All heavy atoms as a GROMACS GRO file, in nm:
protein
  635
    1MET      N    1   9.504   8.867  10.704
    1MET     CA    2   9.641   8.842  10.741
    1MET      C    3   9.693   8.724  10.658
    1MET      O    4   9.629   8.620  10.652
    1MET     CB    5   9.645   8.809  10.891
    1MET     CG    6   9.782   8.779  10.943
    1MET     SD    7   9.788   8.742  11.120
    1MET     CE    8   9.686   8.869  11.190
    2ASP      N    9   9.810   8.740  10.597
    2ASP     CA   10   9.861   8.631  10.514
    2ASP      C   11   9.944   8.533  10.598
    2ASP      O   12   9.975   8.558  10.715
    2ASP     CB   13   9.939   8.685  10.394
    2ASP     CG   14  10.068   8.758  10.432
    2ASP    OD1   15  10.109   8.753  10.549
    2ASP    OD2   16  10.127   8.820  10.343
    3ARG      N   17   9.976   8.420  10.536
    3ARG     CA   18  10.045   8.314  10.608
    3ARG      C   19  10.181   8.359  10.658
    3ARG      O   20  10.226   8.321  10.767
    3ARG     CB   21  10.058   8.191  10.518
    3ARG     CG   22  10.108   8.067  10.592
    3ARG     CD   23  10.122   7.948  10.499
    3ARG     NE   24  10.155   7.827  10.571
    3ARG     CZ   25  10.277   7.797  10.616
    3ARG    NH1   26  10.377   7.881  10.596
    3ARG    NH2   27  10.299   7.684  10.681
    4ALA      N   28  10.251   8.440  10.579
    4ALA     CA   29  10.384   8.488  10.619
    4ALA      C   30  10.378   8.571  10.747
    4ALA      O   31  10.466   8.560  10.833
    4ALA     CB   32  10.447   8.569  10.505
    5GLU      N   33  10.275   8.652  10.762
    5GLU     CA   34  10.260   8.733  10.883
    5GLU      C   35  10.229   8.644  11.003
    5GLU      O   36  10.282   8.665  11.113
    5GLU     CB   37  10.151   8.838  10.866
    5GLU     CG   38  10.142   8.931  10.986
    5GLU     CD   39  10.037   9.040  10.971
    5GLU    OE1   40   9.988   9.064  10.859
    5GLU    OE2   41  10.003   9.101  11.074
    6VAL      N   42  10.143   8.544  10.983
    6VAL     CA   43  10.113   8.449  11.089
    6VAL      C   44  10.242   8.378  11.132
    6VAL      O   45  10.273   8.368  11.251
    6VAL     CB   46  10.007   8.345  11.043
    6VAL    CG1   47   9.993   8.232  11.144
    6VAL    CG2   48   9.873   8.414  11.020
    7ASP      N   49  10.320   8.333  11.035
    7ASP     CA   50  10.446   8.265  11.061
    7ASP      C   51  10.539   8.355  11.142
    7ASP      O   52  10.596   8.314  11.243
    7ASP     CB   53  10.511   8.226  10.927
    7ASP     CG   54  10.646   8.159  10.944
    7ASP    OD1   55  10.664   8.080  11.038
    7ASP    OD2   56  10.734   8.185  10.861
    8SER      N   57  10.553   8.479  11.102
    8SER     CA   58  10.642   8.574  11.170
    8SER      C   59  10.600   8.594  11.316
    8SER      O   60  10.684   8.594  11.407
    8SER     CB   61  10.642   8.706  11.095
    8SER     OG   62  10.714   8.804  11.164
    9ARG      N   63  10.472   8.610  11.339
    9ARG     CA   64  10.422   8.634  11.475
    9ARG      C   65  10.439   8.510  11.563
    9ARG      O   66  10.473   8.521  11.681
    9ARG     CB   67  10.276   8.680  11.471
    9ARG     CG   68  10.266   8.824  11.418
    9ARG     CD   69  10.125   8.867  11.387
    9ARG     NE   70  10.041   8.879  11.504
    9ARG     CZ   71   9.914   8.922  11.500
    9ARG    NH1   72   9.861   8.957  11.384
    9ARG    NH2   73   9.842   8.930  11.609
   10ILE      N   74  10.418   8.392  11.506
   10ILE     CA   75  10.436   8.268  11.583
   10ILE      C   76  10.584   8.248  11.616
   10ILE      O   77  10.618   8.204  11.726
   10ILE     CB   78  10.378   8.147  11.510
   10ILE    CG1   79  10.226   8.159  11.501
   10ILE    CG2   80  10.416   8.016  11.582
   10ILE    CD1   81  10.158   8.049  11.421
   11ARG      N   82  10.672   8.284  11.523
   11ARG     CA   83  10.817   8.270  11.550
   11ARG      C   84  10.859   8.356  11.670
   11ARG      O   85  10.944   8.314  11.749
   11ARG     CB   86  10.899   8.307  11.426
   11ARG     CG   87  10.895   8.199  11.320
   11ARG     CD   88  10.977   8.233  11.197
   11ARG     NE   89  10.958   8.131  11.096
   11ARG     CZ   90  11.025   8.018  11.089
   11ARG    NH1   91  11.118   7.992  11.177
   11ARG    NH2   92  11.001   7.930  10.994
   12LYS      N   93  10.800   8.473  11.685
   12LYS     CA   94  10.832   8.557  11.802
   12LYS      C   95  10.782   8.492  11.931
   12LYS      O   96  10.848   8.498  12.034
   12LYS     CB   97  10.770   8.696  11.785
   12LYS     CG   98  10.839   8.779  11.681
   12LYS     CD   99  10.779   8.917  11.671
   12LYS     CE  100  10.850   8.997  11.564
   12LYS     NZ  101  10.762   9.054  11.466
   13ILE      N  102  10.664   8.430  11.924
   13ILE     CA  103  10.606   8.365  12.041
   13ILE      C  104  10.687   8.242  12.082
   13ILE      O  105  10.706   8.215  12.200
   13ILE     CB  106  10.459   8.325  12.015
   13ILE    CG1  107  10.374   8.450  11.993
   13ILE    CG2  108  10.403   8.241  12.130
   13ILE    CD1  109  10.235   8.421  11.939
   14ILE      N  110  10.739   8.168  11.984
   14ILE     CA  111  10.806   8.041  12.014
   14ILE      C  112  10.946   8.061  12.072
   14ILE      O  113  10.997   7.973  12.142
   14ILE     CB  114  10.810   7.949  11.888
   14ILE    CG1  115  10.820   7.802  11.928
   14ILE    CG2  116  10.923   7.988  11.796
   14ILE    CD1  117  10.802   7.705  11.814
   15GLU      N  118  11.007   8.176  12.048
   15GLU     CA  119  11.145   8.199  12.092
   15GLU      C  120  11.171   8.161  12.238
   15GLU      O  121  11.263   8.084  12.266
   15GLU     CB  122  11.187   8.344  12.067
   15GLU     CG  123  11.230   8.369  11.926
   15GLU     CD  124  11.272   8.514  11.903
   15GLU    OE1  125  11.325   8.575  11.997
   15GLU    OE2  126  11.252   8.563  11.792
   16PRO      N  127  11.094   8.214  12.335
   16PRO     CA  128  11.124   8.179  12.475
   16PRO      C  129  11.100   8.031  12.508
   16PRO      O  130  11.155   7.981  12.606
   16PRO     CB  131  11.031   8.267  12.557
   16PRO     CG  132  10.944   8.340  12.462
   16PRO     CD  133  10.988   8.311  12.323
   17PHE      N  134  11.022   7.963  12.427
   17PHE     CA  135  10.994   7.820  12.450
   17PHE      C  136  11.101   7.730  12.388
   17PHE      O  137  11.111   7.613  12.421
   17PHE     CB  138  10.858   7.782  12.390
   17PHE     CG  139  10.741   7.846  12.460
   17PHE    CD1  140  10.686   7.964  12.412
   17PHE    CD2  141  10.686   7.789  12.575
   17PHE    CE1  142  10.577   8.023  12.476
   17PHE    CE2  143  10.579   7.848  12.640
   17PHE     CZ  144  10.525   7.966  12.590
   18ASN      N  145  11.180   7.787  12.296
   18ASN     CA  146  11.280   7.711  12.222
   18ASN      C  147  11.412   7.712  12.300
   18ASN      O  148  11.507   7.780  12.265
   18ASN     CB  149  11.297   7.773  12.083
   18ASN     CG  150  11.389   7.692  11.993
   18ASN    OD1  151  11.441   7.589  12.031
   18ASN    ND2  152  11.410   7.743  11.873
   19LYS      N  153  11.414   7.635  12.409
   19LYS     CA  154  11.526   7.638  12.503
   19LYS      C  155  11.659   7.595  12.441
   19LYS      O  156  11.764   7.640  12.484
   19LYS     CB  157  11.496   7.547  12.623
   19LYS     CG  158  11.369   7.579  12.696
   19LYS     CD  159  11.383   7.700  12.782
   19LYS     CE  160  11.260   7.720  12.868
   19LYS     NZ  161  11.222   7.857  12.883
   20LYS      N  162  11.654   7.510  12.342
   20LYS     CA  163  11.778   7.458  12.282
   20LYS      C  164  11.821   7.539  12.159
   20LYS      O  165  11.921   7.506  12.097
   20LYS     CB  166  11.760   7.311  12.243
   20LYS     CG  167  11.743   7.220  12.362
   20LYS     CD  168  11.742   7.076  12.319
   20LYS     CE  169  11.750   6.987  12.442
   20LYS     NZ  170  11.771   6.848  12.404
   21GLY      N  171  11.745   7.641  12.123
   21GLY     CA  172  11.781   7.722  12.008
   21GLY      C  173  11.776   7.648  11.876
   21GLY      O  174  11.854   7.673  11.786
   22ILE      N  175  11.682   7.555  11.866
   22ILE     CA  176  11.665   7.476  11.744
   22ILE      C  177  11.621   7.569  11.630
   22ILE      O  178  11.537   7.657  11.650
   22ILE     CB  179  11.556   7.367  11.765
   22ILE    CG1  180  11.590   7.277  11.882
   22ILE    CG2  181  11.530   7.288  11.637
   22ILE    CD1  182  11.703   7.183  11.862
   23ALA      N  183  11.677   7.547  11.511
   23ALA     CA  184  11.633   7.623  11.393
   23ALA      C  185  11.492   7.575  11.358
   23ALA      O  186  11.471   7.456  11.334
   23ALA     CB  187  11.728   7.600  11.277
   24ILE      N  188  11.396   7.667  11.356
   24ILE     CA  189  11.256   7.631  11.330
   24ILE      C  190  11.232   7.626  11.180
   24ILE      O  191  11.253   7.724  11.109
   24ILE     CB  192  11.161   7.734  11.394
   24ILE    CG1  193  11.188   7.750  11.544
   24ILE    CG2  194  11.015   7.695  11.368
   24ILE    CD1  195  11.160   7.630  11.628
   25THR      N  196  11.186   7.509  11.132
   25THR     CA  197  11.149   7.493  10.991
   25THR      C  198  11.004   7.446  10.987
   25THR      O  199  10.943   7.418  11.091
   25THR     CB  200  11.237   7.388  10.921
   25THR    OG1  201  11.207   7.258  10.975
   25THR    CG2  202  11.386   7.417  10.939
   26GLU      N  203  10.951   7.434  10.868
   26GLU     CA  204  10.813   7.385  10.851
   26GLU      C  205  10.797   7.245  10.911
   26GLU      O  206  10.690   7.208  10.956
   26GLU     CB  207  10.776   7.380  10.702
   26GLU     CG  208  10.764   7.517  10.637
   26GLU     CD  209  10.635   7.589  10.675
   26GLU    OE1  210  10.528   7.529  10.668
   26GLU    OE2  211  10.645   7.708  10.712
   27ASP      N  212  10.904   7.166  10.910
   27ASP     CA  213  10.899   7.026  10.955
   27ASP      C  214  10.945   7.006  11.099
   27ASP      O  215  10.954   6.892  11.145
   27ASP     CB  216  10.981   6.938  10.861
   27ASP     CG  217  10.918   6.926  10.723
   27ASP    OD1  218  10.794   6.920  10.715
   27ASP    OD2  219  10.992   6.925  10.623
   28THR      N  220  10.977   7.114  11.171
   28THR     CA  221  11.017   7.102  11.311
   28THR      C  222  10.900   7.045  11.392
   28THR      O  223  10.788   7.096  11.382
   28THR     CB  224  11.058   7.239  11.368
   28THR    OG1  225  11.168   7.290  11.294
   28THR    CG2  226  11.096   7.228  11.515
   29THR      N  227  10.928   6.940  11.469
   29THR     CA  228  10.822   6.881  11.552
   29THR      C  229  10.831   6.936  11.694
   29THR      O  230  10.939   6.963  11.744
   29THR     CB  231  10.833   6.727  11.556
   29THR    OG1  232  10.958   6.691  11.614
   29THR    CG2  233  10.819   6.667  11.418
   30PHE      N  234  10.714   6.951  11.755
   30PHE     CA  235  10.709   7.006  11.890
   30PHE      C  236  10.756   6.904  11.993
   30PHE      O  237  10.834   6.937  12.082
   30PHE     CB  238  10.567   7.056  11.921
   30PHE     CG  239  10.527   7.170  11.833
   30PHE    CD1  240  10.440   7.150  11.727
   30PHE    CD2  241  10.579   7.296  11.852
   30PHE    CE1  242  10.405   7.255  11.643
   30PHE    CE2  243  10.545   7.400  11.768
   30PHE     CZ  244  10.458   7.381  11.663
   31ALA      N  245  10.710   6.781  11.982
   31ALA     CA  246  10.747   6.678  12.080
   31ALA      C  247  10.890   6.630  12.059
   31ALA      O  248  10.968   6.621  12.154
   31ALA     CB  249  10.649   6.562  12.072
   32GLY      N  250  10.925   6.600  11.934
   32GLY     CA  251  11.057   6.543  11.905
   32GLY      C  252  11.170   6.644  11.903
   32GLY      O  253  11.263   6.637  11.983
   33ASP      N  254  11.162   6.743  11.814
   33ASP     CA  255  11.270   6.839  11.797
   33ASP      C  256  11.280   6.939  11.913
   33ASP      O  257  11.388   6.965  11.965
   33ASP     CB  258  11.255   6.916  11.666
   33ASP     CG  259  11.262   6.826  11.544
   33ASP    OD1  260  11.339   6.728  11.546
   33ASP    OD2  261  11.190   6.853  11.446
   34LEU      N  262  11.168   6.995  11.952
   34LEU     CA  263  11.168   7.099  12.054
   34LEU      C  264  11.151   7.044  12.196
   34LEU      O  265  11.170   7.116  12.294
   34LEU     CB  266  11.058   7.202  12.025
   34LEU     CG  267  11.077   7.280  11.895
   34LEU    CD1  268  10.954   7.364  11.865
   34LEU    CD2  269  11.200   7.367  11.900
   35GLU      N  270  11.114   6.915  12.204
   35GLU     CA  271  11.096   6.847  12.332
   35GLU      C  272  10.996   6.918  12.423
   35GLU      O  273  11.017   6.930  12.544
   35GLU     CB  274  11.232   6.828  12.402
   35GLU     CG  275  11.328   6.743  12.322
   35GLU     CD  276  11.464   6.726  12.388
   35GLU    OE1  277  11.484   6.773  12.502
   35GLU    OE2  278  11.551   6.667  12.322
   36PHE      N  279  10.886   6.965  12.366
   36PHE     CA  280  10.779   7.028  12.444
   36PHE      C  281  10.705   6.920  12.522
   36PHE      O  282  10.662   6.821  12.465
   36PHE     CB  283  10.678   7.098  12.352
   36PHE     CG  284  10.720   7.232  12.300
   36PHE    CD1  285  10.850   7.277  12.307
   36PHE    CD2  286  10.626   7.315  12.241
   36PHE    CE1  287  10.887   7.402  12.258
   36PHE    CE2  288  10.661   7.440  12.192
   36PHE     CZ  289  10.792   7.484  12.200
   37ASP      N  290  10.688   6.942  12.653
   37ASP     CA  291  10.602   6.854  12.731
   37ASP      C  292  10.460   6.911  12.728
   37ASP      O  293  10.436   7.018  12.672
   37ASP     CB  294  10.655   6.835  12.873
   37ASP     CG  295  10.664   6.965  12.952
   37ASP    OD1  296  10.599   7.066  12.914
   37ASP    OD2  297  10.737   6.967  13.052
   38SER      N  298  10.367   6.841  12.792
   38SER     CA  299  10.227   6.883  12.783
   38SER      C  300  10.203   7.021  12.844
   38SER      O  301  10.124   7.100  12.793
   38SER     CB  302  10.135   6.779  12.846
   38SER     OG  303  10.172   6.757  12.980
   39LEU      N  304  10.273   7.054  12.951
   39LEU     CA  305  10.256   7.185  13.014
   39LEU      C  306  10.309   7.296  12.923
   39LEU      O  307  10.245   7.401  12.907
   39LEU     CB  308  10.329   7.189  13.150
   39LEU     CG  309  10.315   7.319  13.228
   39LEU    CD1  310  10.168   7.348  13.259
   39LEU    CD2  311  10.395   7.312  13.356
   40THR      N  312  10.422   7.272  12.861
   40THR     CA  313  10.479   7.369  12.768
   40THR      C  314  10.384   7.391  12.650
   40THR      O  315  10.363   7.505  12.608
   40THR     CB  316  10.617   7.322  12.717
   40THR    OG1  317  10.702   7.300  12.829
   40THR    CG2  318  10.680   7.424  12.625
   41VAL      N  319  10.327   7.283  12.599
   41VAL     CA  320  10.232   7.294  12.489
   41VAL      C  321  10.113   7.381  12.530
   41VAL      O  322  10.072   7.470  12.455
   41VAL     CB  323  10.184   7.155  12.441
   41VAL    CG1  324  10.065   7.167  12.347
   41VAL    CG2  325  10.298   7.079  12.375
   42MET      N  326  10.061   7.358  12.649
   42MET     CA  327   9.946   7.436  12.696
   42MET      C  328   9.980   7.585  12.706
   42MET      O  329   9.903   7.670  12.665
   42MET     CB  330   9.897   7.383  12.831
   42MET     CG  331   9.826   7.249  12.820
   42MET     SD  332   9.773   7.186  12.980
   42MET     CE  333   9.659   7.312  13.032
   43ASP      N  334  10.097   7.616  12.762
   43ASP     CA  335  10.140   7.755  12.775
   43ASP      C  336  10.160   7.819  12.637
   43ASP      O  337  10.119   7.933  12.612
   43ASP     CB  338  10.271   7.765  12.854
   43ASP     CG  339  10.253   7.735  13.002
   43ASP    OD1  340  10.137   7.738  13.050
   43ASP    OD2  341  10.354   7.709  13.069
   44PHE      N  342  10.224   7.744  12.547
   44PHE     CA  343  10.251   7.794  12.412
   44PHE      C  344  10.121   7.820  12.336
   44PHE      O  345  10.102   7.926  12.276
   44PHE     CB  346  10.340   7.692  12.339
   44PHE     CG  347  10.373   7.727  12.197
   44PHE    CD1  348  10.435   7.847  12.167
   44PHE    CD2  349  10.344   7.640  12.094
   44PHE    CE1  350  10.468   7.879  12.035
   44PHE    CE2  351  10.376   7.671  11.964
   44PHE     CZ  352  10.438   7.791  11.934
   45VAL      N  353  10.028   7.725  12.343
   45VAL     CA  354   9.899   7.740  12.275
   45VAL      C  355   9.822   7.859  12.332
   45VAL      O  356   9.762   7.937  12.258
   45VAL     CB  357   9.816   7.610  12.283
   45VAL    CG1  358   9.672   7.632  12.239
   45VAL    CG2  359   9.881   7.501  12.199
   46ALA      N  360   9.827   7.876  12.464
   46ALA     CA  361   9.757   7.990  12.527
   46ALA      C  362   9.812   8.122  12.475
   46ALA      O  363   9.736   8.216  12.448
   46ALA     CB  364   9.772   7.982  12.679
   47GLU      N  365   9.943   8.132  12.458
   47GLU     CA  366  10.002   8.255  12.406
   47GLU      C  367   9.960   8.281  12.262
   47GLU      O  368   9.932   8.394  12.223
   47GLU     CB  369  10.155   8.250  12.418
   47GLU     CG  370  10.200   8.257  12.561
   47GLU     CD  371  10.328   8.333  12.580
   47GLU    OE1  372  10.368   8.410  12.492
   47GLU    OE2  373  10.387   8.315  12.688
   48ILE      N  374   9.954   8.176  12.182
   48ILE     CA  375   9.910   8.190  12.043
   48ILE      C  376   9.764   8.234  12.038
   48ILE      O  377   9.728   8.325  11.963
   48ILE     CB  378   9.931   8.059  11.964
   48ILE    CG1  379  10.080   8.036  11.943
   48ILE    CG2  380   9.858   8.063  11.830
   48ILE    CD1  381  10.115   7.903  11.883
   49GLU      N  382   9.681   8.171  12.121
   49GLU     CA  383   9.539   8.208  12.124
   49GLU      C  384   9.522   8.354  12.164
   49GLU      O  385   9.440   8.425  12.104
   49GLU     CB  386   9.463   8.116  12.220
   49GLU     CG  387   9.449   7.974  12.167
   49GLU     CD  388   9.384   7.879  12.266
   49GLU    OE1  389   9.391   7.903  12.389
   49GLU    OE2  390   9.325   7.780  12.220
   50ASP      N  391   9.599   8.400  12.260
   50ASP     CA  392   9.591   8.540  12.302
   50ASP      C  393   9.638   8.635  12.191
   50ASP      O  394   9.576   8.737  12.164
   50ASP     CB  395   9.676   8.564  12.428
   50ASP     CG  396   9.614   8.502  12.552
   50ASP    OD1  397   9.496   8.461  12.547
   50ASP    OD2  398   9.685   8.495  12.655
   51GLU      N  399   9.749   8.600  12.129
   51GLU     CA  400   9.807   8.684  12.024
   51GLU      C  401   9.711   8.704  11.906
   51GLU      O  402   9.698   8.812  11.852
   51GLU     CB  403   9.938   8.622  11.974
   51GLU     CG  404  10.000   8.689  11.853
   51GLU     CD  405  10.064   8.824  11.882
   51GLU    OE1  406  10.096   8.853  11.999
   51GLU    OE2  407  10.083   8.900  11.785
   52PHE      N  408   9.645   8.596  11.866
   52PHE     CA  409   9.562   8.600  11.747
   52PHE      C  410   9.412   8.609  11.779
   52PHE      O  411   9.331   8.614  11.687
   52PHE     CB  412   9.588   8.477  11.659
   52PHE     CG  413   9.726   8.476  11.597
   52PHE    CD1  414   9.830   8.408  11.657
   52PHE    CD2  415   9.751   8.545  11.480
   52PHE    CE1  416   9.957   8.407  11.601
   52PHE    CE2  417   9.877   8.544  11.421
   52PHE     CZ  418   9.981   8.476  11.483
   53ASP      N  419   9.376   8.607  11.907
   53ASP     CA  420   9.236   8.611  11.949
   53ASP      C  421   9.156   8.498  11.884
   53ASP      O  422   9.055   8.522  11.817
   53ASP     CB  423   9.174   8.748  11.920
   53ASP     CG  424   9.043   8.768  11.995
   53ASP    OD1  425   9.024   8.705  12.102
   53ASP    OD2  426   8.957   8.844  11.946
   54ILE      N  427   9.207   8.376  11.900
   54ILE     CA  428   9.144   8.257  11.844
   54ILE      C  429   9.139   8.149  11.952
   54ILE      O  430   9.200   8.162  12.057
   54ILE     CB  431   9.222   8.201  11.722
   54ILE    CG1  432   9.367   8.169  11.762
   54ILE    CG2  433   9.214   8.296  11.603
   54ILE    CD1  434   9.447   8.098  11.656
   55ILE      N  435   9.067   8.041  11.923
   55ILE     CA  436   9.065   7.922  12.008
   55ILE      C  437   9.111   7.804  11.922
   55ILE      O  438   9.054   7.779  11.815
   55ILE     CB  439   8.924   7.893  12.062
   55ILE    CG1  440   8.873   8.009  12.148
   55ILE    CG2  441   8.923   7.762  12.141
   55ILE    CD1  442   8.946   8.030  12.278
   56ILE      N  443   9.213   7.734  11.969
   56ILE     CA  444   9.259   7.612  11.901
   56ILE      C  445   9.203   7.495  11.982
   56ILE      O  446   9.241   7.476  12.097
   56ILE     CB  447   9.412   7.606  11.894
   56ILE    CG1  448   9.468   7.728  11.820
   56ILE    CG2  449   9.456   7.477  11.825
   56ILE    CD1  450   9.620   7.739  11.824
   57SER      N  451   9.111   7.422  11.922
   57SER     CA  452   9.044   7.313  11.994
   57SER      C  453   9.142   7.202  12.030
   57SER      O  454   9.248   7.188  11.968
   57SER     CB  455   8.930   7.256  11.910
   57SER     OG  456   8.982   7.181  11.802
   58MET      N  457   9.104   7.122  12.129
   58MET     CA  458   9.189   7.009  12.169
   58MET      C  459   9.207   6.911  12.053
   58MET      O  460   9.314   6.855  12.036
   58MET     CB  461   9.127   6.937  12.290
   58MET     CG  462   9.124   7.021  12.416
   58MET     SD  463   9.286   7.081  12.468
   58MET     CE  464   9.349   6.934  12.547
   59ASN      N  465   9.102   6.894  11.972
   59ASN     CA  466   9.113   6.805  11.856
   59ASN      C  467   9.216   6.857  11.757
   59ASN      O  468   9.294   6.780  11.702
   59ASN     CB  469   8.978   6.788  11.787
   59ASN     CG  470   8.881   6.705  11.868
   59ASN    OD1  471   8.921   6.631  11.957
   59ASN    ND2  472   8.754   6.717  11.837
   60GLN      N  473   9.213   6.989  11.733
   60GLN     CA  474   9.312   7.048  11.642
   60GLN      C  475   9.452   7.033  11.699
   60GLN      O  476   9.546   6.998  11.627
   60GLN     CB  477   9.284   7.197  11.619
   60GLN     CG  478   9.168   7.225  11.527
   60GLN     CD  479   9.141   7.373  11.517
   60GLN    OE1  480   9.111   7.438  11.617
   60GLN    NE2  481   9.153   7.427  11.398
   61GLN      N  482   9.467   7.059  11.829
   61GLN     CA  483   9.598   7.048  11.892
   61GLN      C  484   9.655   6.907  11.876
   61GLN      O  485   9.774   6.890  11.852
   61GLN     CB  486   9.590   7.084  12.041
   61GLN     CG  487   9.567   7.231  12.066
   61GLN     CD  488   9.557   7.260  12.215
   61GLN    OE1  489   9.632   7.208  12.294
   61GLN    NE2  490   9.463   7.345  12.252
   62ALA      N  491   9.569   6.808  11.891
   62ALA     CA  492   9.613   6.669  11.881
   62ALA      C  493   9.665   6.635  11.742
   62ALA      O  494   9.752   6.548  11.727
   62ALA     CB  495   9.499   6.575  11.919
   63GLU      N  496   9.616   6.703  11.640
   63GLU     CA  497   9.656   6.675  11.502
   63GLU      C  498   9.782   6.751  11.461
   63GLU      O  499   9.845   6.717  11.361
   63GLU     CB  500   9.542   6.713  11.407
   63GLU     CG  501   9.419   6.626  11.423
   63GLU     CD  502   9.302   6.674  11.338
   63GLU    OE1  503   9.320   6.766  11.257
   63GLU    OE2  504   9.192   6.619  11.356
   64ILE      N  505   9.819   6.854  11.536
   64ILE     CA  506   9.933   6.938  11.498
   64ILE      C  507  10.060   6.883  11.560
   64ILE      O  508  10.077   6.885  11.682
   64ILE     CB  509   9.909   7.084  11.544
   64ILE    CG1  510   9.788   7.144  11.471
   64ILE    CG2  511  10.035   7.168  11.517
   64ILE    CD1  512   9.744   7.278  11.525
   65GLU      N  513  10.149   6.833  11.475
   65GLU     CA  514  10.276   6.778  11.522
   65GLU      C  515  10.394   6.862  11.478
   65GLU      O  516  10.498   6.862  11.542
   65GLU     CB  517  10.293   6.635  11.473
   65GLU     CG  518  10.187   6.540  11.527
   65GLU     CD  519  10.200   6.400  11.471
   65GLU    OE1  520  10.295   6.373  11.394
   65GLU    OE2  521  10.114   6.317  11.505
   66LYS      N  522  10.378   6.933  11.366
   66LYS     CA  523  10.489   7.010  11.308
   66LYS      C  524  10.457   7.158  11.304
   66LYS      O  525  10.341   7.199  11.300
   66LYS     CB  526  10.518   6.961  11.165
   66LYS     CG  527  10.562   6.816  11.160
   66LYS     CD  528  10.588   6.773  11.018
   66LYS     CE  529  10.634   6.628  11.014
   66LYS     NZ  530  10.658   6.585  10.877
   67TYR      N  531  10.563   7.238  11.303
   67TYR     CA  532  10.549   7.383  11.303
   67TYR      C  533  10.464   7.431  11.184
   67TYR      O  534  10.376   7.515  11.200
   67TYR     CB  535  10.688   7.449  11.299
   67TYR     CG  536  10.681   7.598  11.294
   67TYR    CD1  537  10.659   7.672  11.410
   67TYR    CD2  538  10.694   7.667  11.174
   67TYR    CE1  539  10.649   7.810  11.405
   67TYR    CE2  540  10.685   7.804  11.170
   67TYR     CZ  541  10.663   7.875  11.285
   67TYR     OH  542  10.653   8.011  11.281
   68GLY      N  543  10.488   7.379  11.066
   68GLY     CA  544  10.413   7.421  10.948
   68GLY      C  545  10.264   7.394  10.961
   68GLY      O  546  10.182   7.474  10.916
   69GLN      N  547  10.229   7.283  11.026
   69GLN     CA  548  10.088   7.252  11.049
   69GLN      C  549  10.025   7.355  11.142
   69GLN      O  550   9.910   7.393  11.124
   69GLN     CB  551  10.073   7.112  11.111
   69GLN     CG  552  10.111   6.999  11.019
   69GLN     CD  553  10.110   6.865  11.092
   69GLN    OE1  554  10.170   6.852  11.199
   69GLN    NE2  555  10.043   6.767  11.033
   70LEU      N  556  10.101   7.400  11.242
   70LEU     CA  557  10.051   7.502  11.334
   70LEU      C  558  10.025   7.633  11.261
   70LEU      O  559   9.920   7.694  11.277
   70LEU     CB  560  10.150   7.523  11.449
   70LEU     CG  561  10.115   7.638  11.544
   70LEU    CD1  562   9.986   7.607  11.620
   70LEU    CD2  563  10.229   7.666  11.638
   71VAL      N  564  10.120   7.675  11.178
   71VAL     CA  565  10.104   7.800  11.104
   71VAL      C  566   9.980   7.790  11.014
   71VAL      O  567   9.899   7.884  11.009
   71VAL     CB  568  10.230   7.833  11.021
   71VAL    CG1  569  10.207   7.954  10.932
   71VAL    CG2  570  10.350   7.855  11.113
   72ASP      N  571   9.962   7.677  10.946
   72ASP     CA  572   9.845   7.659  10.860
   72ASP      C  573   9.716   7.666  10.941
   72ASP      O  574   9.619   7.732  10.900
   72ASP     CB  575   9.851   7.524  10.786
   72ASP     CG  576   9.957   7.521  10.678
   72ASP    OD1  577  10.000   7.629  10.630
   72ASP    OD2  578  10.000   7.410  10.641
   73ALA      N  579   9.714   7.600  11.056
   73ALA     CA  580   9.592   7.597  11.138
   73ALA      C  581   9.557   7.736  11.190
   73ALA      O  582   9.441   7.778  11.184
   73ALA     CB  583   9.611   7.500  11.256
   74VAL      N  584   9.658   7.809  11.238
   74VAL     CA  585   9.632   7.946  11.288
   74VAL      C  586   9.588   8.036  11.173
   74VAL      O  587   9.492   8.113  11.187
   74VAL     CB  588   9.757   8.003  11.359
   74VAL    CG1  589   9.738   8.150  11.392
   74VAL    CG2  590   9.788   7.923  11.485
   75HIS      N  591   9.654   8.023  11.059
   75HIS     CA  592   9.615   8.105  10.942
   75HIS      C  593   9.471   8.077  10.903
   75HIS      O  594   9.394   8.170  10.876
   75HIS     CB  595   9.710   8.076  10.824
   75HIS     CG  596   9.678   8.154  10.703
   75HIS    ND1  597   9.618   8.097  10.593
   75HIS    CD2  598   9.695   8.286  10.673
   75HIS    CE1  599   9.600   8.191  10.501
   75HIS    NE2  600   9.646   8.306  10.546
   76ASP      N  601   9.431   7.951  10.903
   76ASP     CA  602   9.293   7.916  10.869
   76ASP      C  603   9.195   7.975  10.969
   76ASP      O  604   9.090   8.027  10.931
   76ASP     CB  605   9.275   7.763  10.864
   76ASP     CG  606   9.345   7.700  10.744
   76ASP    OD1  607   9.387   7.775  10.652
   76ASP    OD2  608   9.359   7.577  10.743
   77LEU      N  609   9.227   7.969  11.099
   77LEU     CA  610   9.139   8.023  11.202
   77LEU      C  611   9.128   8.174  11.193
   77LEU      O  612   9.020   8.230  11.210
   77LEU     CB  613   9.187   7.982  11.340
   77LEU     CG  614   9.167   7.836  11.379
   77LEU    CD1  615   9.246   7.801  11.503
   77LEU    CD2  616   9.018   7.807  11.400
   78VAL      N  617   9.239   8.241  11.165
   78VAL     CA  618   9.239   8.388  11.156
   78VAL      C  619   9.163   8.432  11.030
   78VAL      O  620   9.095   8.535  11.032
   78VAL     CB  621   9.385   8.441  11.152
   78VAL    CG1  622   9.389   8.588  11.119
   78VAL    CG2  623   9.452   8.416  11.287
   79SER      N  624   9.173   8.353  10.925
   79SER     CA  625   9.111   8.390  10.797
   79SER      C  626   8.963   8.361  10.791
   79SER      O  627   8.892   8.412  10.704
   79SER     CB  628   9.181   8.314  10.682
   79SER     OG  629   9.318   8.350  10.678
   80SER      N  630   8.913   8.276  10.881
   80SER     CA  631   8.772   8.236  10.872
   80SER      C  632   8.681   8.332  10.947
   80SER      O  633   8.719   8.417  11.020
   80SER     CB  634   8.753   8.095  10.926
   80SER     OG  635   8.792   8.087  11.060
   0.00000   0.00000   0.00000
């Protein structure tokens, strides 16, 4: 699966979580721009893990602040 497909699938997952309709870019931040709280992050990550059949570790989650970083991390996990 290429990065563009991962990006497309994550964009579909993020829609219901994007309450303010923010335009999602590579530099969109989850805490700042999207105002995700810890519960929202957990729900969002769970949906991504289910969609791609992967596990995103707590350490990885702590390092991911921007949308582009998330797409890269999921792409790496799916490709490995």
